[in-house]
N, CA, C and O of each residue as an XYZ file, in Angstrom:
492
protein
N      28.497    153.864     52.596
C      28.469    152.553     53.212
C      29.750    152.323     54.007
O      30.830    152.771     53.622
N      29.604    151.621     55.118
C      30.738    151.314     55.986
C      30.850    149.811     56.135
O      29.857    149.128     56.386
N      32.041    149.304     55.982
C      32.283    147.880     56.197
C      33.022    147.682     57.515
O      33.938    148.430     57.855
N      32.607    146.672     58.235
C      33.250    146.292     59.490
C      33.740    144.853     59.357
O      32.987    143.973     58.938
N      34.980    144.619     59.707
C      35.548    143.286     59.592
C      36.139    142.887     60.940
O      37.065    143.520     61.446
N      35.578    141.818     61.508
C      36.090    141.303     62.780
C      37.155    140.245     62.527
O      37.147    139.566     61.500
N      38.060    140.120     63.472
C      39.057    139.060     63.426
C      39.525    138.785     64.849
O      39.243    139.549     65.772
N      40.244    137.678     65.008
C      40.838    137.376     66.298
C      40.155    136.293     67.104
O      40.621    135.930     68.184
N      39.054    135.776     66.590
C      38.382    134.700     67.301
C      39.186    133.409     67.250
O      40.181    133.301     66.533
N      38.732    132.433     68.026
C      39.421    131.153     68.033
C      39.003    130.304     69.208
O      38.015    130.584     69.885
N      39.777    129.259     69.436
C      39.531    128.314     70.521
C      40.553    128.566     71.624
O      41.753    128.645     71.363
N      40.072    128.689     72.849
C      40.957    128.950     73.975
C      40.433    128.201     75.191
O      39.232    127.959     75.308
N      41.324    127.840     76.083
C      40.901    127.174     77.309
C      40.374    128.194     78.312
O      40.717    129.375     78.263
N      39.551    127.720     79.203
C      39.020    128.582     80.258
C      40.176    129.222     81.021
O      41.173    128.571     81.335
N      40.020    130.505     81.308
C      41.068    131.259     81.967
C      42.009    131.957     81.013
O      42.810    132.799     81.420
N      41.913    131.606     79.735
C      42.792    132.199     78.741
C      42.298    133.545     78.238
O      41.326    134.101     78.748
N      42.991    134.057     77.222
C      42.697    135.384     76.697
C      42.650    135.357     75.175
O      43.289    134.530     74.526
N      41.881    136.277     74.634
C      41.833    136.529     73.199
C      41.646    138.027     72.992
O      41.091    138.718     73.847
N      42.112    138.516     71.856
C      41.851    139.909     71.498
C      41.158    139.942     70.144
O      41.701    139.486     69.138
N      39.971    140.481     70.140
C      39.213    140.650     68.899
C      39.481    142.030     68.321
O      39.700    142.995     69.053
N      39.460    142.107     67.008
C      39.635    143.381     66.313
C      38.441    143.644     65.419
O      37.857    142.719     64.853
N      38.088    144.901     65.298
C      37.013    145.330     64.399
C      37.569    146.479     63.572
O      37.739    147.590     64.074
N      37.850    146.210     62.314
C      38.405    147.222     61.429
C      37.290    147.859     60.609
O      36.533    147.170     59.926
N      37.201    149.177     60.686
C      36.170    149.907     59.950
C      36.768    150.520     58.690
O      37.900    151.004     58.693
N      35.979    150.488     57.607
C      36.476    151.031     56.336
C      36.644    152.547     56.409
O      37.489    153.112     55.716
N      35.843    153.206     57.246
C      35.995    154.637     57.452
C      35.237    155.031     58.710
O      34.404    154.278     59.214
N      35.536    156.210     59.202
C      34.846    156.720     60.388
C      34.118    157.997     60.034
O      34.671    158.901     59.407
N      32.859    158.052     60.452
C      32.058    159.253     60.228
C      31.222    159.488     61.484
O      31.279    158.712     62.438
N      30.444    160.573     61.468
C      29.540    160.806     62.596
C      28.524    159.671     62.724
O      28.003    159.414     63.809
N      28.247    158.996     61.611
C      27.267    157.913     61.643
C      27.835    156.621     62.199
O      27.106    155.646     62.382
N      29.135    156.609     62.468
C      29.761    155.403     63.025
C      30.571    155.742     64.260
O      31.568    155.082     64.553
N      30.147    156.769     64.986
C      30.920    157.204     66.141
C      30.901    156.176     67.264
O      31.876    156.038     68.003
N      29.792    155.458     67.389
C      29.656    154.457     68.449
C      29.956    153.078     67.880
O      29.362    152.674     66.880
N      30.860    152.364     68.503
C      31.184    151.002     68.088
C      30.930    150.075     69.264
O      31.422    150.285     70.373
N      30.162    149.066     68.989
C      29.811    148.118     70.046
C      30.189    146.703     69.676
O      30.309    146.352     68.502
N      30.372    145.904     70.700
C      30.568    144.464     70.529
C      29.344    143.747     71.096
O      28.845    144.088     72.169
N      28.879    142.758     70.360
C      27.761    141.924     70.760
C      28.184    140.474     70.605
O      29.176    140.171     69.943
N      27.430    139.595     71.215
C      27.695    138.167     71.029
C      26.394    137.398     71.019
O      25.395    137.812     71.608
N      26.432    136.275     70.337
C      25.257    135.413     70.275
C      25.693    133.962     70.368
O      26.433    133.460     69.522
N      25.225    133.311     71.398
C      25.501    131.894     71.595
C      24.373    131.085     70.948
O      23.268    131.601     70.774
N      24.636    129.837     70.593
C      23.597    129.004     69.957
C      22.347    128.931     70.824
O      22.414    128.638     72.017
N      21.220    129.198     70.206
C      19.955    129.090     70.913
C      19.644    130.252     71.832
O      18.642    130.226     72.546
N      20.485    131.267     71.825
C      20.271    132.411     72.701
C      20.144    133.688     71.895
O      20.543    133.752     70.733
N      19.583    134.699     72.531
C      19.453    135.984     71.871
C      20.802    136.709     71.842
O      21.696    136.439     72.644
N      20.914    137.628     70.901
C      22.120    138.436     70.847
C      22.231    139.279     72.109
O      21.240    139.815     72.607
N      23.458    139.387     72.619
C      23.709    140.041     73.902
C      24.723    141.167     73.723
O      25.748    140.995     73.063
N      24.429    142.310     74.313
C      25.370    143.422     74.305
C      26.564    143.085     75.195
O      26.406    142.507     76.271
N      27.767    143.454     74.730
C      28.980    143.173     75.501
C      29.648    144.471     75.967
O      29.877    144.665     77.161
N      29.954    145.346     75.023
C      30.665    146.581     75.369
C      30.524    147.565     74.228
O      30.207    147.182     73.102
N      30.761    148.846     74.523
C      30.704    149.866     73.492
C      31.683    150.981     73.810
O      32.062    151.193     74.962
N      32.085    151.693     72.753
C      33.019    152.804     72.902
C      32.652    153.897     71.909
O      32.144    153.620     70.822
N      32.911    155.122     72.287
C      32.705    156.251     71.399
C      34.038    156.690     70.817
O      34.997    156.922     71.553
N      34.098    156.806     69.461
C      35.330    157.290     68.832
C      35.660    158.694     69.303
O      36.815    158.997     69.603
N      34.660    159.544     69.367
C      34.921    160.966     69.605
C      35.254    161.269     71.059
O      36.140    162.081     71.329
N      34.564    160.635     71.999
C      34.770    160.973     73.406
C      35.609    159.950     74.159
O      36.177    160.253     75.208
N      35.684    158.732     73.615
C      36.381    157.668     74.328
C      35.565    157.062     75.452
O      36.071    156.225     76.200
N      34.317    157.467     75.584
C      33.457    156.892     76.630
C      33.311    155.390     76.413
O      33.308    154.895     75.286
N      33.191    154.689     77.532
C      33.103    153.224     77.486
C      31.868    152.754     78.236
O      31.348    153.448     79.110
N      31.412    151.568     77.879
C      30.323    150.936     78.639
C      30.463    149.432     78.512
O      30.740    148.917     77.429
N      30.272    148.727     79.616
C      30.403    147.277     79.631
C      29.148    146.628     80.208
O      28.493    147.176     81.095
N      28.837    145.461     79.687
C      27.815    144.646     80.319
C      28.369    144.117     81.638
O      29.574    143.904     81.771
N      27.496    143.910     82.599
C      27.941    143.426     83.907
C      28.650    142.081     83.805
O      29.560    141.792     84.582
N      28.238    141.270     82.855
C      28.792    139.916     82.729
C      30.255    139.906     82.316
O      30.939    138.900     82.504
N      30.747    141.005     81.757
C      32.138    141.034     81.285
C      32.977    142.094     81.996
O      34.189    142.168     81.796
N      32.336    142.908     82.819
C      33.050    143.983     83.500
C      34.175    143.416     84.348
O      33.980    142.470     85.111
N      35.356    144.006     84.205
C      36.526    143.534     84.942
C      37.325    142.474     84.224
O      38.461    142.191     84.603
N      36.751    141.882     83.193
C      37.454    140.845     82.406
C      37.744    141.289     80.985
O      38.787    140.947     80.427
N      36.837    142.041     80.400
C      36.980    142.506     79.017
C      37.329    143.992     79.012
O      36.904    144.749     79.884
N      38.115    144.392     78.008
C      38.456    145.804     77.837
C      38.267    146.193     76.381
O      38.812    145.554     75.482
N      37.500    147.232     76.159
C      37.309    147.749     74.805
C      38.200    148.966     74.631
O      38.324    149.789     75.539
N      38.818    149.079     73.467
C      39.693    150.211     73.195
C      39.669    150.527     71.708
O      39.120    149.769     70.909
N      40.276    151.662     71.344
C      40.259    152.070     69.934
C      41.638    152.536     69.516
O      42.419    153.039     70.324
N      41.921    152.358     68.227
C      43.151    152.871     67.636
C      42.712    153.771     66.493
O      42.322    153.289     65.429
N      42.775    155.071     66.713
C      42.228    156.007     65.745
C      42.887    155.911     64.376
O      42.200    155.916     63.354
N      44.187    155.825     64.350
C      44.893    155.826     63.070
C      44.575    154.588     62.236
O      44.631    154.622     61.006
N      44.240    153.500     62.920
C      43.934    152.252     62.209
C      42.442    152.041     62.014
O      42.031    151.037     61.431
N      41.618    152.981     62.499
C      40.164    152.802     62.412
C      39.745    151.439     62.961
O      38.888    150.764     62.389
N      40.344    151.054     64.048
C      40.121    149.721     64.599
C      39.736    149.801     66.076
O      40.324    150.552     66.855
N      38.746    149.012     66.429
C      38.326    148.863     67.819
C      38.673    147.449     68.262
O      38.474    146.485     67.523
N      39.188    147.340     69.467
C      39.619    146.056     70.002
C      38.739    145.644     71.180
O      38.156    146.480     71.871
N      38.663    144.344     71.381
C      38.025    143.807     72.575
C      38.998    142.795     73.172
O      39.117    141.669     72.689
N      39.680    143.205     74.210
C      40.594    142.308     74.923
C      39.783    141.506     75.928
O      39.116    142.068     76.797
N      39.846    140.206     75.801
C      39.046    139.325     76.652
C      39.976    138.471     77.492
O      40.720    137.646     76.963
N      39.933    138.668     78.791
C      40.752    137.915     79.729
C      39.874    137.060     80.631
O      38.664    137.268     80.719
N      40.490    136.108     81.291
C      39.775    135.224     82.225
C      38.518    134.646     81.573
O      37.434    134.658     82.155
N      38.690    134.150     80.373
C      37.543    133.655     79.623
C      36.906    132.447     80.291
O      37.577    131.622     80.912
N      35.593    132.371     80.142
C      34.803    131.290     80.727
C      34.069    130.557     79.610
O      33.836    131.134     78.548
N      33.705    129.311     79.829
C      32.943    128.590     78.800
C      31.670    129.333     78.391
O      31.260    129.252     77.233
N      31.055    130.035     79.295
C      29.839    130.775     78.953
C      30.098    131.996     78.079
O      29.150    132.647     77.640
N      31.359    132.319     77.818
C      31.692    133.385     76.871
C      31.685    132.880     75.430
O      31.826    133.665     74.493
N      31.520    131.575     75.257
C      31.482    130.998     73.918
C      30.310    131.563     73.123
O      29.162    131.513     73.564
N      30.616    132.101     71.945
C      29.586    132.735     71.113
C      30.235    133.239     69.828
O      31.458    133.247     69.687
N      29.390    133.655     68.903
C      29.865    134.442     67.770
C      29.844    135.903     68.208
O      28.827    136.406     68.686
N      30.959    136.561     68.041
C      31.087    137.956     68.461
C      30.992    138.853     67.229
O      31.655    138.623     66.217
N      30.156    139.874     67.339
C      29.936    140.818     66.252
C      30.312    142.223     66.715
O      30.079    142.597     67.864
N      30.897    142.991     65.801
C      31.019    144.410     66.081
C      29.992    145.152     65.234
O      29.585    144.691     64.168
N      29.593    146.297     65.731
C      28.582    147.096     65.060
C      28.890    148.568     65.275
O      29.544    148.943     66.249
N      28.412    149.401     64.353
C      28.673    150.835     64.450
C      27.387    151.614     64.250
O      26.515    151.230     63.471
N      27.293    152.718     64.974
C      26.115    153.562     64.881
C      26.471    155.004     65.153
O      27.626    155.324     65.434
N      25.479    155.879     65.071
C      25.740    157.315     65.221
C      26.121    157.700     66.642
O      25.945    156.934     67.589
N      26.647    158.908     66.755
C      27.027    159.437     68.049
C      25.816    159.440     68.971
O      24.701    159.747     68.548
N      26.043    159.098     70.229
C      24.932    158.955     71.147
C      25.369    159.320     72.560
O      26.553    159.276     72.896
N      24.392    159.679     73.371
C      24.679    159.955     74.769
C      24.410    158.748     75.642
O      24.549    158.810     76.863
N      24.024    157.647     75.010
C      23.693    156.431     75.755
C      24.306    155.241     75.031
O      23.681    154.653     74.148
N      25.531    154.887     75.408
C      26.240    153.822     74.706
C      25.521    152.486     74.823
O      25.562    151.680     73.893
N      24.874    152.244     75.932
C      24.256    150.930     76.146
C      23.104    150.708     75.161
O      22.888    149.584     74.708
N      22.375    151.757     74.832
C      21.188    151.584     73.995
C      21.303    152.355     72.689
O      20.312    152.860     72.162
N      22.517    152.438     72.177
C      22.731    153.118     70.902
C      22.080    152.354     69.760
O      21.859    151.146     69.839
N      21.783    153.086     68.706
C      21.314    152.462     67.476
C      22.522    152.048     66.663
O      23.477    152.810     66.515
N      22.472    150.835     66.137
C      23.581    150.324     65.344
C      23.092    150.047     63.926
O      22.161    149.267     63.722
N      23.723    150.688     62.956
C      23.300    150.592     61.558
C      24.194    149.690     60.722
O      23.776    149.238     59.656
N      25.390    149.422     61.168
C      26.346    148.635     60.405
C      26.848    147.483     61.274
O      27.130    147.655     62.460
N      26.952    146.318     60.664
C      27.353    145.115     61.389
C      28.421    144.366     60.625
O      28.423    144.338     59.395
N      29.334    143.755     61.374
C      30.312    142.876     60.773
C      29.741    141.474     60.615
O      28.589    141.207     60.958
N      30.578    140.586     60.085
C      30.113    139.223     59.783
C      30.232    138.288     60.981
O      29.656    137.200     60.981
N      30.970    138.704     61.989
C      31.100    137.902     63.201
C      32.357    137.050     63.210
O      32.888    136.682     62.161
N      32.818    136.745     64.406
C      33.970    135.863     64.585
C      33.671    134.932     65.756
O      33.165    135.362     66.793
N      33.989    133.659     65.577
C      33.636    132.653     66.582
C      34.668    132.636     67.706
O      35.874    132.621     67.462
N      34.176    132.639     68.926
C      35.006    132.457     70.106
C      34.497    131.225     70.837
O      33.320    131.141     71.188
N      35.383    130.280     71.059
C      35.022    129.055     71.768
C      35.950    128.885     72.952
O      37.172    128.871     72.802
N      35.361    128.757     74.130
C      36.133    128.593     75.355
C      35.868    127.195     75.903
O      34.737    126.863     76.257
N      36.898    126.393     75.967
C      36.749    125.027     76.455
C      36.989    124.974     77.961
O      37.773    125.746     78.515
N      36.293    124.042     78.605
C      36.419    123.918     80.070
C      37.535    122.962     80.457
O      37.776    122.743     81.644
């Protein structure tokens, strides 16, 4: 079993920045892909970004490209989501998830999920 713990959410004004962290209890081939998702009230869960531990490959949703950066710290088993130029429409609960190694980061299977962290962007 793998545990994922998100942190770093909060309240920020539009144009501001936040950095989310996703700490994994361990890394295996079954958790090579780590993705960030978000869900706003009344909306479906939305893919945000993903990264591969082994290759470092990245993928971003168009809505966050150029504003968000996903990265990893191998020694800390932690994946980060740096969010800049935040907009009110970025308000959501952000979840990290992990799944097996894949050749398609956008449509990877995710087997493990964190509890989520709230991000609120005020206008």
